[in-house]
C-alpha positions in Angstrom: 0.0 0.0 0.0 1.5 3.3 -1.1 1.2 6.4 1.1 2.5 9.9 1.1 3.9 11.4 4.3 2.7 14.7 5.5 4.1 18.0 4.4 6.7 18.1 7.2 9.3 15.6 8.2 8.4 13.2 11.0 10.2 10.4 12.9 8.4 7.1 12.2 6.8 5.8 15.4 4.5 3.0 14.5 2.1 1.6 11.9 -1.3 -0.1 12.4 -2.8 -2.4 9.9 -6.0 -4.3 9.7 -5.4 -7.9 8.5 -7.3 -11.2 8.6 -6.4 -14.8 7.9 -8.2 -16.5 5.0 -8.9 -19.9 6.7 -6.7 -20.8 9.7 -3.2 -19.3 10.1 -0.8 -21.8 11.5 0.9 -20.7 14.8 4.2 -21.8 13.5 4.1 -19.6 10.4 5.4 -16.0 10.4 4.5 -13.0 8.3 6.4 -9.7 7.9 5.1 -6.2 7.6 7.6 -3.7 6.2 7.9 0.0 5.7 9.6 0.4 2.3 11.0 3.3 0.2 9.3 4.1 -3.1 11.3 2.9 -6.1 9.7 4.2 -9.3 6.1 3.4 -8.2 7.0 0.1 -6.6 8.2 -0.9 -3.2 12.0 -0.4 -2.9 14.5 -0.8 -0.1 13.1 -1.9 3.3 13.4 0.9 5.9 12.1 -1.2 8.8 10.3 -4.5 9.1 8.3 -6.3 11.8 7.7 -10.1 12.2 4.5 -11.6 13.6 3.2 -15.1 14.0 0.0 -16.3 12.3 -1.9 -16.6 15.6 -2.0 -12.8 15.9 -4.6 -12.8 13.1 -8.3 -13.6 13.3 -10.3 -15.2 10.5 -11.5 -13.1 7.6 -15.0 -11.8 8.1 -14.6 -11.1 11.8 -14.1 -7.7 13.4 -10.4 -8.4 14.2 -8.2 -6.1 16.3 -5.7 -4.2 14.1 -2.0 -5.0 14.5 0.4 -2.3 15.6 4.1 -2.4 14.9 6.2 -0.1 17.0 9.4 1.3 15.4 12.7 0.5 17.1 14.8 2.5 14.5 12.6 5.6 14.4 13.8 6.6 10.9 13.0 10.1 9.6 10.2 10.1 7.0 10.6 13.1 4.7 7.6 15.3 4.0 5.8 14.8 0.7 7.8 11.6 0.0 6.0 8.4 -1.0 6.5 5.2 1.0 5.1 1.7 0.9 3.7 -0.6 3.6 4.2 -4.2 2.4 3.2 -7.6 3.7 4.9 -10.9 3.0 4.1 -14.5 4.2 4.7 -18.1 3.2 2.4 -19.6 0.6 1.0 -22.1 3.0 -1.7 -19.6 4.0 -3.3 -16.4 2.8 -3.5 -13.1 4.6 -6.1 -10.5 3.6 -5.8 -6.8 4.0 -9.0 -5.4 5.5 -10.3 -2.6 3.3 -10.6 1.0 4.5 -13.9 2.6 5.2 -12.8 6.2 4.8 -13.1 6.6 1.1 -9.3 6.7 0.7 -8.3 5.8 -2.9 -4.5 5.6 -2.5 -2.6 3.5 -5.0 -1.8 -0.1 -4.1 0.2 -2.9 -5.8 0.4 -6.7 -5.4 3.1 -9.2 -6.1 2.7 -13.0 -6.5 6.5 -13.7 -6.9 7.9 -12.5 -3.6 8.3 -8.8 -4.7 10.3 -9.4 -7.9 7.4 -7.8 -9.9 4.4 -5.7 -8.9 1.1 -5.0 -10.5 -1.5 -2.5 -9.6 -5.0 -3.9 -9.4 -7.6 -1.3 -10.6 -10.9 -0.5 -9.0 -10.0 -2.0 -5.6 -10.6 -0.2 -2.3 -7.2 0.3 -0.6 -6.3 -1.4 2.6 -6.8 0.0 6.0 -3.6 1.3 7.6 -2.3 4.1 9.8 1.2 5.4 9.9 2.2 7.4 13.0 5.1 9.7 13.4 6.5 12.3 15.8 7.2 15.7 14.3 10.5 17.1 15.7 10.1 20.4 17.5 12.7 22.7 16.0 12.0 25.5 18.4 12.9 23.3 21.4 16.5 23.2 20.3 16.6 27.0 19.7 15.0 27.6 23.1 17.6 25.4 24.8 20.5 27.1 22.9 19.2 30.5 23.7 19.0 29.6 27.4 22.5 28.3 27.5 23.8 31.4 25.7 22.0 33.6 28.2 23.6 31.7 31.1 27.1 32.2 29.6 26.5 35.9 29.0 25.2 36.3 32.6 28.3 34.5 34.0 30.6 36.8 32.0 28.7 39.9 33.0 29.1 38.9 36.7 32.8 38.4 36.3 33.2 41.8 34.8 31.9 43.5 38.0 
């Protein structure tokens, strides 16, 4: 699923996705959710990935709890840049992305060969996901620097008298 970050830069904090298992997902099977760079309209280099076991998913058709993956690396997402959220699993079971109910029509792509090639299905409602970030506060650094400068000047002023 392709998404565009907000207008400002933000440190990636977490992503939440709504997934279901088609049939029964084996407890011994893992799946991976990744945040990827955009590479010419397809998923590119993995920025951060998260592994889960099949038992975390409920069956398709149920109101399953969304899965949240919390970032350990906290990479900076650049404002206005496109990124991908991808899902990969073994072929022994199928995972379905639950569709969004917000009217979002963001582009999406699918791969049936492990990500070697991608195709964009048309007319499909995109998947439900949420990407969370922390916007750095530039004024906090300026405030701290100004305070330190004030203390230095105050100390010099006291020494002069």
